[in-house]
C-alpha positions in Angstrom: 12.5 -23.4 19.1 13.8 -26.1 16.8 11.1 -26.8 14.2 8.7 -24.4 12.4 5.6 -25.2 10.5 5.0 -22.9 7.6 1.2 -22.5 7.2 1.2 -20.7 3.8 2.0 -21.2 0.2 3.8 -19.9 -2.9 6.1 -16.9 -2.5 5.2 -16.5 1.2 6.1 -20.1 2.0 9.3 -20.0 0.0 10.4 -16.8 1.7 9.7 -18.1 5.2 11.4 -21.4 4.4 14.6 -19.5 3.4 14.6 -17.6 6.7 14.0 -20.8 8.7 16.9 -22.6 7.0 19.3 -19.7 7.4 18.5 -19.7 11.1 19.5 -23.4 11.3 15.9 -24.5 12.2 14.0 -27.4 10.8 11.0 -26.7 8.5 7.7 -28.3 7.8 5.8 -27.1 4.8 2.1 -27.8 4.3 0.5 -27.9 0.9 -2.8 -28.4 -0.8 -3.3 -30.9 -3.6 -3.1 -28.0 -6.1 0.3 -27.0 -4.8 2.0 -30.4 -4.5 4.4 -29.7 -7.4 5.5 -26.2 -6.3 9.4 -26.2 -5.9 9.6 -25.2 -2.2 7.5 -28.2 -1.2 10.5 -30.5 -2.0 13.0 -28.2 -0.3 11.6 -28.3 3.2 12.7 -30.9 5.8 9.2 -32.3 5.9 6.2 -31.7 3.5 2.6 -32.6 4.4 -0.5 -32.5 2.2 -3.4 -30.9 4.0 -6.2 -31.4 1.6 -7.9 -30.3 -1.6 -7.4 -27.0 -3.4 -10.1 -24.8 -1.8 -8.5 -22.8 1.0 -11.3 -23.6 3.5 -10.4 -27.2 3.2 -6.6 -26.8 3.4 -4.9 -23.6 4.4 -7.8 -22.3 6.4 -8.5 -25.6 8.1 -7.5 -24.7 11.7 -8.1 -28.1 13.2 -6.1 -29.9 10.6 -3.2 -27.5 11.0 -3.2 -28.0 14.7 -3.2 -31.7 14.2 -0.3 -31.5 11.8 1.7 -29.4 14.3 1.1 -32.1 17.0 2.0 -35.0 14.7 5.2 -33.4 13.4 6.2 -32.0 16.8 6.6 -28.4 15.5 7.5 -25.9 18.1 6.0 -23.0 16.2 3.9 -22.0 13.2 4.6 -19.1 10.9 1.3 -18.0 9.2 2.9 -15.7 6.6 0.4 -13.2 5.2 -3.2 -13.8 4.3 -5.0 -17.0 5.3 -4.8 -17.3 9.2 -2.1 -14.7 9.8 -4.6 -12.3 11.4 -6.9 -14.9 13.1 -6.7 -14.4 16.8 -8.7 -17.5 17.5 -6.2 -19.6 15.6 -3.3 -17.9 17.4 -4.9 -18.7 20.8 -5.4 -22.3 19.8 -1.8 -22.6 18.8 -0.7 -21.3 22.1 -3.1 -23.4 24.1 -1.6 -26.4 22.4 1.8 -25.5 23.7 3.2 -24.0 20.4 4.5 -20.6 19.5 2.5 -18.4 17.1 5.0 -16.3 15.1 3.2 -13.1 15.2 1.8 -10.5 17.7 0.0 -11.7 20.9 -3.6 -12.8 20.1 -5.0 -9.8 22.0 -3.3 -7.5 19.5 -4.4 -9.5 16.5 -8.0 -9.2 17.9 -7.8 -5.6 18.9 -6.0 -4.4 15.7 -6.7 -7.0 13.1 -10.3 -6.0 13.2 -10.1 -2.8 11.2 -13.1 -1.0 12.7 -11.9 -1.7 16.3 -8.4 -0.6 15.4 -9.7 2.8 14.3 -11.5 3.2 17.7 -8.3 2.3 19.6 -5.9 4.4 17.6 -8.2 7.4 17.6 -8.3 7.2 21.4 -4.4 7.6 21.3 -4.5 10.8 19.2 -4.2 9.6 15.6 -6.0 11.6 13.0 -8.8 9.8 11.3 -10.9 10.1 8.2 -14.6 9.5 8.7 -15.6 5.9 9.4 -18.2 3.6 11.0 -17.9 0.7 13.3 -18.9 -2.8 12.1 -22.4 -2.7 10.5 -25.1 -5.4 10.5 -24.9 -7.4 7.3 -28.7 -7.8 6.9 -29.8 -4.3 8.1 -30.1 -2.3 4.9 -31.6 0.7 6.8 -28.7 0.9 9.2 -26.1 0.6 6.4 -27.9 3.2 4.4 -28.2 5.6 7.3 -24.4 5.2 8.1 -23.5 5.9 4.4 -25.6 9.1 4.5 -24.0 10.3 7.7 -20.5 9.8 6.2 -21.5 11.3 2.8 -20.9 9.8 -0.6 -18.7 8.4 -2.0 -18.0 5.8 0.6 -15.7 2.8 0.7 -16.9 -0.6 2.0 -14.2 -2.6 3.8 -13.9 -6.0 5.4 -13.4 -5.7 9.2 -11.3 -8.8 9.5 -9.3 -8.7 6.3 -6.7 -6.9 4.3 -4.7 -6.8 1.1 -7.4 -4.8 -0.6 -9.6 -7.8 -0.9 -13.4 -7.1 -0.6 -13.0 -3.3 -0.7 -15.8 -1.7 -2.7 -16.2 2.0 -3.5 -19.8 3.2 -3.7 -20.7 6.4 -5.4 -24.4 6.7 -4.6 -27.2 5.2 -2.6 -28.7 3.2 -5.5 -25.7 0.9 -5.7 -25.2 0.5 -2.0 -27.3 -2.6 -1.2 -25.8 -4.7 -4.1 -22.3 -3.5 -3.2 -22.7 -4.3 0.4 -23.9 -7.8 -0.3 -21.1 -8.4 -2.8 -18.4 -7.2 -0.3 -19.8 -9.3 2.5 -19.6 -12.4 0.3 -16.1 -11.7 -0.7 -15.0 -11.2 2.9 -16.6 -14.4 4.0 -14.9 -16.4 1.3 -11.5 -14.8 1.8 -11.3 -14.3 5.6 -14.1 -16.5 7.0 -15.6 -13.3 8.4 -18.3 -11.4 6.6 -18.3 -8.3 8.9 -18.0 -5.0 7.1 -17.6 -1.3 7.9 -17.4 1.9 5.9 -15.2 4.9 5.7 -15.3 8.1 3.7 -13.8 7.7 0.3 -10.7 9.9 -0.1 -9.9 10.9 -3.7 -6.3 10.7 -4.8 -4.6 9.9 -1.5 -1.1 8.4 -1.2 -0.9 5.1 0.7 2.0 5.3 3.1 2.8 2.6 5.6 5.2 2.4 8.5 7.0 -0.9 9.5 7.6 -1.7 13.1 9.3 -4.4 15.1 8.7 -4.8 18.9 9.8 -7.2 21.6 7.7 -8.4 24.5 9.7 -6.3 26.9 8.4 -2.8 26.0 10.7 -1.8 23.1 9.6 -0.8 19.6 11.7 0.2 16.7 10.7 1.9 13.4 12.0 0.4 10.1 10.8 3.5 8.3 8.1 3.9 5.7 7.0 2.4 2.4 4.9 4.0 -0.4 2.3 1.6 -1.6 0.2 4.0 -3.6 0.4 2.2 -7.0 -2.6 -0.1 -6.7 -5.3 -1.5 -9.0 -8.7 -2.1 -7.3 -7.0 -1.5 -3.9 -4.5 -4.3 -4.5 -0.9 -3.1 -4.3 1.1 -3.6 -7.4 4.3 -1.5 -6.9 5.8 -0.6 -3.5 8.9 1.5 -2.8 11.0 2.7 0.1 11.5 5.4 1.1 8.5 7.5 0.1 9.2 10.1 -2.5 7.9 13.7 -2.8 6.9 14.0 0.9 8.9 16.1 3.3 11.2 13.6 5.1 10.8 15.5 8.4 7.0 15.1 8.3 7.4 11.3 7.6 9.9 11.0 10.5 7.6 12.8 12.9 4.7 10.5 11.9 6.8 7.4 12.4 7.9 8.5 15.9 4.3 9.4 16.9 3.3 5.9 15.8 6.2 4.3 17.6 5.2 6.0 20.8 1.6 4.8 20.5 2.7 1.2 20.0 5.0 1.5 23.1 2.2 2.9 25.1 -0.3 0.1 24.3 2.4 -2.6 24.7 2.3 -3.9 21.2 4.7 -6.8 20.3 6.6 -8.7 17.5 5.7 -7.2 14.1 3.2 -4.7 12.7 2.6 -2.2 9.9 0.6 1.0 10.4 -1.0 2.0 7.2 -1.9 5.7 6.6 -3.4 7.8 3.9 -1.7 11.0 3.0 -2.7 14.1 1.1 -0.7 17.3 0.9 -3.7 19.2 2.1 -4.7 17.1 5.2 -1.5 15.3 6.0 -1.6 11.8 7.4 -4.8 10.0 8.5 -4.9 6.5 10.1 -6.1 3.6 7.9 -5.4 0.3 9.6 -2.8 -1.9 11.4 -1.6 -5.1 9.8 -0.7 -7.5 12.6 1.5 -9.7 10.4 4.3 -9.9 7.9 3.6 -7.8 4.8 4.0 -8.9 1.2 6.1 -5.8 0.6 8.5 -6.3 3.5 11.3 -6.9 1.0 11.7 -3.2 0.1 12.3 -2.4 3.7 14.8 -5.2 4.0 16.6 -3.8 0.9 17.1 -0.4 2.4 17.9 -1.4 6.0 19.6 -4.7 5.7 17.3 -6.1 8.4 15.9 -9.6 7.7 12.4 -9.0 8.9 11.2 -12.6 8.8 14.1 -13.8 11.0 13.6 -10.9 13.4 9.8 -11.8 13.6 10.7 -15.4 14.5 13.2 -14.3 17.2 10.9 -11.7 18.7 8.0 -14.2 18.8 10.3 -16.5 20.7 10.7 -13.8 23.3 14.1 -12.3 22.4 14.8 -8.7 23.1 15.1 -6.2 20.3 18.5 -5.2 21.4 19.7 -8.8 20.8 17.8 -9.2 17.5 19.0 -5.9 16.0 22.5 -5.1 17.4 22.7 -1.8 15.5 20.2 0.9 15.0 18.8 0.5 11.5 19.6 3.2 8.9 18.2 3.8 5.4 20.5 3.3 2.5 19.5 4.0 -1.1 16.1 3.2 -2.7 14.1 0.0 -3.3 11.1 -0.8 -5.5 9.1 -4.0 -5.5 6.8 -5.1 -8.4 4.2 -7.8 -8.0 3.7 -10.0 -11.0 0.1 -11.3 -11.1 -1.4 -14.0 -13.3 -4.0 -11.6 -14.8 -5.3 -10.0 -17.9 -3.4 -6.6 -18.1 -6.5 -4.9 -19.7 -9.4 -6.3 -17.8 -7.4 -7.1 -14.6 -9.1 -10.5 -14.3 -7.2 -13.6 -13.1 -5.5 -15.7 -15.7 -4.8 -19.1 -14.2 -3.1 -21.8 -16.1 0.1 -23.7 -16.9 3.4 -21.8 -16.8 4.7 -23.2 -20.1 7.5 -20.6 -20.0 8.5 -18.9 -16.7 11.9 -17.3 -17.0 12.8 -14.7 -14.4 16.1 -12.8 -14.3 18.8 -14.3 -12.0 19.0 -12.7 -8.5 22.0 -10.5 -8.3 23.3 -7.5 -6.4 20.5 -5.0 -6.6 18.0 -7.5 -7.8 16.0 -9.9 -5.7 13.4 -12.5 -6.9 10.7 -14.0 -4.7 8.4 -16.7 -6.2 6.9 -20.0 -5.2 6.6 -21.2 -8.8 8.8 -22.7 -11.5 8.4 -23.4 -15.2 5.9 -26.2 -15.7 3.8 -25.4 -12.6 0.1 -24.6 -12.8 -1.3 -21.4 -11.3 -4.5 -22.3 -9.6 -7.7 -20.3 -9.7 -8.2 -21.0 -6.0 -5.7 -18.6 -4.6 -4.3 -15.1 -5.0 -2.9 -14.7 -8.5 0.5 -13.4 -7.6 3.2 -15.5 -9.1 6.4 -13.5 -8.3 7.8 -10.4 -6.8 10.8 -8.5 -8.2 12.7 -6.2 -6.0 15.4 -3.8 -7.1 17.5 -1.5 -5.0 20.1 1.2 -5.9 21.7 4.3 -4.7 19.0 6.5 -6.3 15.3 6.2 -7.0 15.9 6.7 -10.8 18.4 3.9 -10.9 16.1 1.6 -9.0 13.3 2.3 -11.5 15.6 1.7 -14.4 16.7 -1.6 -12.9 13.1 -2.7 -12.4 12.2 -1.8 -16.0 15.2 -3.8 -17.3 14.3 -6.8 -15.1 10.7 -6.9 -16.2 11.6 -6.6 -19.8 13.9 -9.6 -19.3 11.1 -11.7 -17.7 9.4 -14.2 -20.0 6.1 -15.8 -19.1 3.9 -17.9 -21.5 0.8 -20.0 -20.8 -0.8 -17.3 -18.7 -1.4 -13.6 -19.1 0.4 -11.3 -16.6 0.2 -7.6 -15.5 3.9 -6.9 -16.6 2.7 -4.5 -19.3 0.7 -2.6 -16.7 3.7 -2.4 -14.3 5.9 -1.1 -17.1 3.3 1.5 -18.1 3.1 2.7 -14.5 6.9 2.8 -14.0 7.3 5.0 -17.2 4.3 7.3 -16.3 5.0 10.9 -15.5 3.2 10.6 -12.2 5.2 7.6 -11.0 8.5 9.2 -12.2 7.6 12.3 -10.2 6.9 10.2 -7.1 3.3 11.4 -6.7 1.3 8.4 -7.8 -2.0 8.3 -5.9 -4.0 5.2 -5.0 -6.4 5.5 -7.9 -3.7 6.7 -10.4 -2.9 3.2 -11.8 -6.5 2.5 -12.5 -6.7 5.7 -14.5 -3.6 4.7 -16.5 -5.2 1.3 -17.3 -8.4 2.9 -18.4 -6.6 5.4 -20.6 
């Protein structure tokens, strides 16, 4: 592997580019017309425009991306997160064309990337489940209504082929179900090119705990511990941290080992995150598997010292885990990540526009900055509104929180609205300070 095409944008593309360069590999960045001025585009060895701003005409255009790979003679493609990162058909086409897809084998993307199918598979291997359905027909209102009644309200509608909280719609009663179903289907089609939906029982005030794994193609799987991603708004993660606070560490370790053994048994490979819901009363229940790099991977990197992106590239190329990680990872200290979105902090609506002022703190020991933007760039309405991630790490959770508050207060953004006030409010809240923030806790803070 000598040259990698980065099929993503903004912070994801910039992060992957850094890993590729540090590994001594050549890079090819693709960009839409809306992203041509983003700073990482000029930093790559090659940069190629792949079309207009709408994702379906650029970052989701599989035929065009395959053509670009052939023309620039890339050995591999890194899909990042979102877009085509969990598209098994695209992964198969990449491999059929003689390139490496930097992710799990297509069979695992297909089996686990579909959230409903993943639940069936994991339940068969002994993982606890909340109530859920399989994929339901989009146009059969009777079948959808019957399934919701069997689960019992409230229910949560979820895209079968997506992630990142996009398209998830809670439904409190039967009267609002048809309109909610139609809306969720439209969002899923636009975001993932797949309108398939399923439902699960809505759990009130759960914690969202996820477990990061790396695996080689020779039967070995290693756990990189857990992350707490409970601080969310509208099911989109806002603050993540590692390790999880206020949960018995032995219970967490036992869950991680159970999941590792399942992944070994099924023969999983390269990279994956198993997401779970947790309540003190019922313990852990399976939510989904993300067969890709996660936005929040940086907090795990901060406490383990493992470069997950470089490991993902090496494992996809067929290297053994023992060669990729020469020492058994250990946890050190605490890390927190905050996602800065271009959005109204009160109404939580996107706020695209020109970054007239975009001054982030300088990266330093204990503070990491991830962004694909610079001052003078325009935040497009066509994509996810995240403009930056700030990651702090320290010996203690209290110190990591304080460092994050200081970093956010030093951040200056003008020309767009951001959710920084919301993040600060969350960090200072009693519930976050206690380490017991639930999935719907931030939304309650915003509404207060």
